[in-house]
C-alpha angles and dihedrals in degrees: 000000000000089000092056093047091049091049092047094048090046091052091048091047094049091045089053090051093048091049092050089047092049092049091049094049090046091050091049091048091050091052092049093049096050117101127218094251091049092054093049091048091058092058113100114211117249132181100277092187094048093049091046091051093050093044092049091051090051099042096043105036120189132209089266092082089059100037115029091193089073115100101224118122110275127185114231121210091257090054092053091048093051094043096054098032099250122264092331089058090053091051089053090050089054093051092045089050090065091050090051088055091049088050089055090051089049089061089050088076090078104012115051090191090070088083088074091054090046091055092051089049089053089055091048091049089052088057092053092048091050093049091050093048091052092047091050092047091051090047091056090051091049095246100107095128093057096058108021099088095052098041094042091050090051091050091047092049092048089049094047091050089050093054089048093051093048092049090048089050092052093044091060100033107032111006092171091070096044098091093052090046092053092048089053096046 
């Protein structure tokens, strides 16, 4: 009986490894077959100024967050919602994050150091996905207002940093494509 269980679990384990290997090779092949124009076409435009405003407020906090009596500019939750386009804007950021990772892999065709940037982008994309999941969870519980500002600001900051990293990568690796990339982002 133990032999049968061992054999069955071994087959399941090997099948899982083969499936993961197949998915990774398929993903790699898809990335290698994708053209520059196809990648740019997959990007959905977002309010660059709005995201930059939310990201700047999150990345460089002022005393206003601690003491509301101070007169510095402070983003209210409604401002953040408007600047990023609400939950739909976060969903677009999440989809665009995958494209930004693919754009880094595209540079890897002539610059092997792009893999380091791609890995950082993957971590940033995970931050966006996590923030969106938390927001959707809070929305289902009816507590969206309590968590939206913080989570959306985190996601906007991660997305903003992703766009900056991809632009910097193209600036040093393929400057001729940079203007078109900036226009698409």
